[in-house]
KEDO-985798 format. One record per residue (C-alpha): residue number from 1; residue in three letters; x, y, z. Coordinates in steps of 0.05 Angstrom, whole numbers, plus 5000, padded with zeros to 4 digits. Each point is the difference from the previous one (the first is absolute). Example, Ala and Ser with C-alpha at 12.3 -4.5 7.8 and 13.67 -1.06 7.14 Angstrom:
<pts>
{k = 1, r = Ala, x = 5246, y = 4910, z = 5156}
{k = 2, r = Ser, x = 5027, y = 5069, z = 4987}
</pts>
This chain:
<pts>
{k = 1, r = Met, x = 4874, y = 4774, z = 5160}
{k = 2, r = Ser, x = 4979, y = 4928, z = 4993}
{k = 3, r = Gly, x = 4994, y = 4944, z = 5050}
{k = 4, r = His, x = 5067, y = 4971, z = 4979}
{k = 5, r = Lys, x = 5065, y = 5006, z = 5038}
{k = 6, r = His, x = 5052, y = 5046, z = 4968}
{k = 7, r = Gly, x = 5026, y = 4968, z = 4936}
{k = 8, r = Glu, x = 4944, y = 4948, z = 4996}
{k = 9, r = Val, x = 4955, y = 5020, z = 4942}
{k = 10, r = Gly, x = 4954, y = 4962, z = 4954}
{k = 11, r = Cys, x = 5015, y = 5031, z = 4932}
{k = 12, r = Pro, x = 5048, y = 5048, z = 4966}
{k = 13, r = Ile, x = 4950, y = 5059, z = 5002}
{k = 14, r = Glu, x = 4990, y = 4989, z = 5074}
{k = 15, r = Ala, x = 5076, y = 4998, z = 5009}
{k = 16, r = Ala, x = 5007, y = 5067, z = 4964}
{k = 17, r = Leu, x = 4944, y = 5032, z = 5039}
{k = 18, r = Glu, x = 5030, y = 4973, z = 5065}
{k = 19, r = Val, x = 5062, y = 5042, z = 4985}
{k = 20, r = Leu, x = 4968, y = 5060, z = 4966}
{k = 21, r = Gly, x = 4936, y = 5005, z = 5040}
{k = 22, r = Gly, x = 4993, y = 5056, z = 5049}
{k = 23, r = Lys, x = 4978, y = 5071, z = 4989}
{k = 24, r = Trp, x = 5070, y = 5030, z = 4997}
{k = 25, r = Lys, x = 5046, y = 4946, z = 4973}
{k = 26, r = Gly, x = 4987, y = 5017, z = 4927}
{k = 27, r = Met, x = 5013, y = 5073, z = 5013}
{k = 28, r = Val, x = 5064, y = 4985, z = 5038}
{k = 29, r = Leu, x = 5025, y = 4955, z = 4944}
{k = 30, r = His, x = 4981, y = 5051, z = 4948}
{k = 31, r = Arg, x = 5041, y = 5054, z = 5035}
{k = 32, r = Leu, x = 5060, y = 4952, z = 5008}
{k = 33, r = Met, x = 4998, y = 4984, z = 4925}
{k = 34, r = Phe, x = 5034, y = 5066, z = 4989}
{k = 35, r = Gly, x = 5056, y = 4990, z = 5051}
{k = 36, r = Thr, x = 5022, y = 4993, z = 5072}
{k = 37, r = Leu, x = 4962, y = 5039, z = 5052}
{k = 38, r = Arg, x = 5007, y = 5013, z = 5074}
{k = 39, r = Phe, x = 4942, y = 4987, z = 5047}
{k = 40, r = Asn, x = 4982, y = 5074, z = 5008}
{k = 41, r = Glu, x = 5003, y = 5011, z = 4925}
{k = 42, r = Leu, x = 4948, y = 4945, z = 4992}
{k = 43, r = Arg, x = 4957, y = 5032, z = 5054}
{k = 44, r = Arg, x = 5002, y = 5066, z = 4963}
{k = 45, r = Leu, x = 4982, y = 4966, z = 4934}
{k = 46, r = Leu, x = 4942, y = 4963, z = 5034}
{k = 47, r = Pro, x = 4971, y = 5053, z = 5047}
{k = 48, r = His, x = 4936, y = 4961, z = 5016}
{k = 49, r = Val, x = 5035, y = 4938, z = 5027}
{k = 50, r = Thr, x = 5015, y = 4997, z = 5075}
{k = 51, r = Gln, x = 5071, y = 4987, z = 5023}
{k = 52, r = Arg, x = 4978, y = 4935, z = 5032}
{k = 53, r = Met, x = 4966, y = 4975, z = 4937}
{k = 54, r = Leu, x = 5058, y = 5020, z = 4956}
{k = 55, r = Thr, x = 5048, y = 4963, z = 5046}
{k = 56, r = Arg, x = 4956, y = 4939, z = 4999}
{k = 57, r = Gln, x = 4994, y = 4999, z = 4924}
{k = 58, r = Leu, x = 5075, y = 5010, z = 4991}
{k = 59, r = Arg, x = 5014, y = 4942, z = 5048}
{k = 60, r = Glu, x = 4953, y = 4954, z = 4962}
{k = 61, r = Leu, x = 5031, y = 5019, z = 4933}
{k = 62, r = Glu, x = 5069, y = 4988, z = 5029}
{k = 63, r = Arg, x = 4978, y = 4933, z = 5029}
{k = 64, r = Asp, x = 4974, y = 4979, z = 4932}
{k = 65, r = Gly, x = 5066, y = 5018, z = 4966}
{k = 66, r = Val, x = 4971, y = 5056, z = 4957}
{k = 67, r = Ile, x = 5038, y = 5058, z = 5032}
{k = 68, r = Arg, x = 5067, y = 5008, z = 5032}
{k = 69, r = Arg, x = 5011, y = 5038, z = 5065}
{k = 70, r = Arg, x = 5069, y = 5029, z = 5012}
{k = 71, r = Val, x = 5018, y = 5030, z = 5068}
{k = 72, r = Tyr, x = 5061, y = 5044, z = 5005}
{k = 73, r = Ala, x = 5040, y = 5003, z = 5065}
{k = 74, r = Glu, x = 4992, y = 5075, z = 5009}
{k = 75, r = Val, x = 4970, y = 5044, z = 5054}
{k = 76, r = Pro, x = 4943, y = 5009, z = 4989}
{k = 77, r = Pro, x = 4994, y = 4934, z = 4962}
{k = 78, r = Arg, x = 4985, y = 5006, z = 4926}
{k = 79, r = Val, x = 4954, y = 4947, z = 4970}
{k = 80, r = Glu, x = 4990, y = 4993, z = 4925}
{k = 81, r = Tyr, x = 4951, y = 4958, z = 4961}
{k = 82, r = Ser, x = 5007, y = 4975, z = 4928}
{k = 83, r = Leu, x = 4971, y = 4946, z = 4956}
{k = 84, r = Ser, x = 5037, y = 4935, z = 5006}
{k = 85, r = Glu, x = 5021, y = 4963, z = 4937}
{k = 86, r = Phe, x = 4937, y = 4958, z = 5007}
{k = 87, r = Gly, x = 4959, y = 5064, z = 5012}
{k = 88, r = Glu, x = 5026, y = 5028, z = 4934}
{k = 89, r = Ser, x = 4959, y = 4946, z = 4965}
{k = 90, r = Leu, x = 4937, y = 5036, z = 5024}
{k = 91, r = Lys, x = 5014, y = 5063, z = 4959}
{k = 92, r = Pro, x = 4961, y = 4977, z = 4938}
{k = 93, r = Ile, x = 4942, y = 4979, z = 5043}
{k = 94, r = Leu, x = 4999, y = 5066, z = 5038}
{k = 95, r = Leu, x = 5002, y = 5039, z = 4935}
{k = 96, r = Met, x = 4942, y = 4959, z = 4972}
{k = 97, r = Met, x = 4961, y = 5012, z = 5064}
{k = 98, r = Gly, x = 5011, y = 5074, z = 4992}
{k = 99, r = Glu, x = 4975, y = 4998, z = 4928}
{k = 100, r = Trp, x = 4939, y = 4960, z = 5021}
{k = 101, r = Gly, x = 4987, y = 5048, z = 5057}
{k = 102, r = Ala, x = 5002, y = 5060, z = 4952}
{k = 103, r = Met, x = 4950, y = 4965, z = 4954}
{k = 104, r = Tyr, x = 4955, y = 4985, z = 5059}
{k = 105, r = Gln, x = 5003, y = 5072, z = 5025}
{k = 106, r = Asp, x = 4982, y = 5024, z = 4929}
{k = 107, r = Lys, x = 4941, y = 4951, z = 4998}
{k = 108, r = Ile, x = 4974, y = 5024, z = 5067}
{k = 109, r = Arg, x = 5008, y = 5073, z = 4979}
{k = 110, r = Lys, x = 4960, y = 4987, z = 4937}
{k = 111, r = Met, x = 4946, y = 4963, z = 5039}
{k = 112, r = Lys, x = 4994, y = 5059, z = 5048}
{k = 113, r = Met, x = 4995, y = 5049, z = 4942}
{k = 114, r = Ser, x = 4944, y = 4960, z = 4969}
{k = 115, r = Ala, x = 4963, y = 4992, z = 5066}
{k = 116, r = Pro, x = 4961, y = 5065, z = 4991}
{k = 117, r = Ala, x = 4976, y = 4975, z = 4932}
{k = 118, r = Leu, x = 4979, y = 4934, z = 5032}
{k = 119, r = Ala, x = 4961, y = 5036, z = 5054}
{k = 120, r = Ala, x = 4965, y = 5040, z = 4946}
{k = 121, r = Gly, x = 4975, y = 4936, z = 4968}
{k = 122, r = Gly, x = 5059, y = 4982, z = 4956}
{k = 123, r = Arg, x = 5035, y = 4933, z = 4999}
{k = 124, r = Leu, x = 5069, y = 4989, z = 5028}
{k = 125, r = Arg, x = 5046, y = 4975, z = 4945}
{k = 126, r = Ser, x = 5064, y = 4964, z = 5012}
{k = 127, r = Pro, x = 5060, y = 5040, z = 4972}
</pts>
């Protein structure tokens, strides 16, 4: 993300974004908020992410201590992912991000609805 080596960041916001940044990390963490999931369950819940990208995001989250990866000695091997104790501290942040995202979607929807009025000579008002 930045020009820093892993773990070397300039401020707390940058540190948080270093861990949470990435298109799919927030979605993975959101799904894991509700319990332990296997790799293929995550793939089904996130159908637009490639297997390679999901694997990469999971490895980075594990490296950063936010999720826990548990491998069972079975054939075929079973791998489960869950939030670590440290990762549990992200729950309020993820919930707030979801609330903000819903407000943003609503704002965009309202702007699109008023776009025809704007094209007809009206003024776009902020909701």
